C-alpha positions as CSV (number, residue, x, y, z in Angstrom):
1,X,85.0,76.2,269.4
2,X,83.2,76.4,266.1
3,X,83.8,73.6,263.7
4,X,86.5,74.1,261.1
5,X,84.3,74.2,258.0
6,X,80.7,73.6,256.8
7,X,80.8,69.8,256.7
8,X,82.0,66.7,258.5
9,X,82.1,62.8,258.2
10,X,81.0,61.3,261.4
11,X,81.4,57.6,262.3
12,X,80.4,55.3,265.2
13,X,81.5,51.7,265.6
14,X,83.0,48.9,267.5
15,X,86.2,46.9,267.0
16,X,86.7,43.2,267.6
17,X,88.8,42.3,270.5
18,X,91.4,40.8,268.2
19,X,91.9,44.0,266.3
20,X,91.4,46.6,269.1
21,X,95.1,47.3,270.1
22,X,96.2,47.6,266.4
23,X,93.3,49.8,265.7
24,X,94.6,52.5,268.0
25,X,98.0,52.4,266.5
26,X,96.7,52.4,263.0
27,X,94.1,55.2,263.5
28,X,96.6,57.5,265.3
29,X,99.8,56.9,263.3
30,X,98.5,56.3,259.7
31,X,94.7,56.8,259.2
32,X,94.1,60.2,260.8
33,X,97.2,61.7,259.2
34,X,96.4,60.3,255.9
35,X,92.9,61.9,256.0
36,X,94.1,65.2,257.2
37,X,96.5,65.3,254.2
38,X,93.5,65.5,251.9
39,X,92.7,69.1,250.5
40,X,89.3,69.4,252.0
41,X,90.0,68.0,255.5
42,X,90.6,70.4,258.4
43,X,90.6,68.5,261.8
44,X,89.9,65.0,263.2
45,X,88.9,63.7,266.6
46,X,88.7,60.1,267.9
47,X,86.4,59.4,270.8
48,X,86.1,56.2,273.0
49,X,83.8,55.1,275.8
50,X,84.4,51.5,276.9
51,X,81.4,51.7,279.1
52,X,79.0,51.6,276.2
53,X,77.4,48.3,275.2
54,X,77.6,49.3,271.5
55,X,79.6,51.7,269.4
56,X,82.5,52.1,271.7
57,X,84.3,54.3,269.2
58,X,83.4,57.7,267.5
59,X,85.3,59.7,264.8
60,X,84.7,63.1,263.4
61,X,86.5,64.4,260.3
62,X,85.8,68.1,259.9
63,X,85.9,69.5,256.3
64,X,85.8,72.7,254.4
65,X,82.7,71.6,252.6
66,X,80.8,68.5,251.3
67,X,82.7,68.5,247.9
68,X,85.9,67.6,249.8
69,X,84.3,64.2,250.6
70,X,84.0,63.3,246.9
71,X,87.1,64.9,245.7
72,X,89.6,62.9,243.6
73,X,92.4,62.8,246.2
74,X,90.1,61.4,248.9
75,X,88.4,58.9,246.4
76,X,91.9,57.6,245.6
77,X,92.5,56.7,249.3
78,X,89.3,55.0,249.6
79,X,89.8,52.9,246.4
80,X,93.5,52.1,247.1
81,X,93.7,51.4,250.9
82,X,97.0,50.8,252.4
83,X,98.0,47.3,253.6
84,X,97.5,48.3,257.2
85,X,94.0,49.7,256.4
86,X,93.3,46.3,254.7
87,X,94.1,44.4,257.8
88,X,92.1,46.6,260.2
89,X,88.9,47.2,258.2
90,X,87.4,43.7,258.6
91,X,87.5,44.2,262.5
92,X,84.8,46.9,262.3
93,X,81.4,46.1,263.8
94,X,78.1,48.1,264.3
95,X,79.6,50.6,261.8
96,X,77.9,53.8,260.7
97,X,79.5,56.5,258.6
98,X,77.7,59.6,257.3
99,X,78.6,62.9,255.6
100,X,76.8,65.9,257.3
101,X,76.4,69.6,256.4
102,X,76.8,71.8,259.3
103,X,73.8,74.0,260.1
104,X,74.8,75.7,263.3
105,X,78.1,75.7,265.2
106,X,79.7,77.7,267.9
107,X,81.5,77.8,271.2
108,X,85.0,78.3,272.6
109,X,87.7,75.7,272.9
110,X,87.8,72.0,272.1
111,X,86.0,69.8,274.7
112,X,87.7,66.8,276.3
113,X,84.6,64.8,275.6
114,X,81.4,65.1,273.7
115,X,77.8,63.8,273.4
116,X,76.3,62.9,270.0
117,X,72.5,62.8,269.7
118,X,71.2,61.3,266.4
119,X,67.7,62.5,265.6
120,X,65.0,61.5,263.1
121,X,62.6,64.2,261.9
122,X,59.1,63.8,263.1
123,X,56.5,62.8,260.6
124,X,55.5,65.8,258.3
125,X,58.5,68.0,259.5
126,X,61.0,69.2,257.0
127,X,64.8,70.0,257.8
128,X,64.2,73.7,258.0
129,X,61.3,73.2,260.4
130,X,63.4,70.7,262.4
131,X,66.1,73.2,262.8
132,X,63.8,75.9,264.0
133,X,62.1,73.5,266.4
134,X,65.5,72.6,267.9
135,X,66.4,76.2,268.7
136,X,65.2,76.1,272.4
137,X,66.9,72.7,272.9
138,X,70.3,73.9,271.4
139,X,70.1,77.0,273.7
140,X,69.4,74.9,276.8
141,X,72.3,72.6,276.0
142,X,74.6,75.5,275.3
143,X,73.6,76.9,278.7
144,X,74.6,73.8,280.6
145,X,77.7,74.4,282.8
146,X,79.4,71.1,281.4
147,X,79.1,72.3,277.8
148,X,81.7,74.2,275.9
149,X,80.3,74.0,272.4
150,X,77.3,72.9,270.4
151,X,76.9,72.0,266.8
152,X,73.9,70.9,264.6
153,X,74.3,69.2,261.3
154,X,72.2,67.5,258.7
155,X,72.8,64.0,257.2
156,X,74.0,64.1,253.5
157,X,74.2,60.5,252.5
158,X,74.9,61.2,248.8
159,X,78.3,62.3,249.9
160,X,79.2,59.2,251.9
161,X,77.3,56.3,250.6
162,X,79.5,55.6,247.7
163,X,80.9,52.2,247.2
164,X,84.6,52.0,247.3
165,X,87.4,49.4,247.7
166,X,87.6,50.4,251.4
167,X,83.9,50.0,252.1
168,X,84.0,46.5,250.6
169,X,86.6,45.5,253.4
170,X,84.3,46.3,256.3
171,X,81.0,44.4,257.1
172,X,78.0,45.9,255.6
173,X,76.4,48.9,257.4
174,X,73.1,48.0,259.1
175,X,72.6,50.8,261.7
176,X,69.4,52.8,261.6
177,X,69.7,56.2,259.8
178,X,69.4,59.6,261.2
179,X,68.4,63.1,259.7
180,X,70.0,65.5,262.1
181,X,72.9,65.2,264.7
182,X,73.7,67.4,267.7
183,X,77.3,67.4,269.0
184,X,77.6,68.8,272.4
185,X,81.3,69.2,273.5
186,X,81.9,69.0,277.2
187,X,84.6,69.4,279.7
188,X,85.2,65.7,280.2
189,X,83.6,62.4,280.0
190,X,82.0,62.4,283.6
191,X,80.5,65.9,282.7
192,X,79.3,64.7,279.4
193,X,77.7,61.6,280.9
194,X,76.1,63.7,283.7
195,X,74.6,66.2,281.3
196,X,73.4,63.5,278.7
197,X,70.0,63.0,280.3
198,X,69.1,66.6,280.3
199,X,70.3,66.9,276.7
200,X,67.9,64.1,275.8
201,X,65.0,65.7,277.7
202,X,65.6,69.0,276.0
203,X,65.5,67.5,272.5
204,X,62.4,65.4,273.3
205,X,60.7,68.5,274.6
206,X,61.4,70.0,271.1
207,X,59.2,67.1,269.6
208,X,62.0,64.6,268.6
209,X,61.2,61.2,270.1
210,X,63.9,58.8,271.4
211,X,67.2,60.5,270.3
212,X,70.2,58.2,270.3
213,X,72.6,59.7,272.6
214,X,76.2,58.5,273.3
215,X,79.0,60.2,275.4
216,X,82.6,59.8,274.4
217,X,86.0,60.7,275.9
218,X,88.1,62.5,273.1
219,X,91.1,60.3,273.1
220,X,93.0,62.0,270.2
221,X,92.8,65.2,268.1
222,X,94.8,66.0,264.9
223,X,94.6,69.1,263.0
224,X,95.8,69.8,259.4
225,X,99.5,70.1,259.1
226,X,99.4,73.8,258.1
227,X,97.5,74.6,261.3
228,X,100.1,72.8,263.6
């Protein structure tokens, strides 16, 4: 299924062993509903893969456009975090959060898992050239029998690297940046993991060296109240 809007906020991270159980309760029962109540937010997904050595968790917040991520209602939540958020945030590790603008989206249905592929633009290649260079790779990924939807987006750090009270609660971000991200939704985690190597090969053939690929089971999906 195509993404619900022209932008999203995407996150990868770990949680300390001490905070893990509470994280799931908080994220399901408070944090995702709180985010979806903001005007610009449309749908959210949390992914998990405990087989990964780093960044066990993945979150995607789909939004109408980038402006929603700097809107007053969202900024208020970020600057006045709940008590539960204040207790959970210090448990985040290996955290990366980025606003992205959707360049291409399509497919049918919501996959039970997904593969994220973070890419750096090759030297001398701009974003438009990168999008065009990836066309064969995106077509190849979309044709894989395990895949249900494919999306491409570009990092827009100006819409997510704003200091807030909530960011001060988490350890500082130190993960490597990316320019483009591919999200390939799949039938399940086993299928996503099986297809991941071929996805990496397709992207490398397009000229993008060493994409960071991670597969996640989609553990929870929440849509905006009006859509339920």
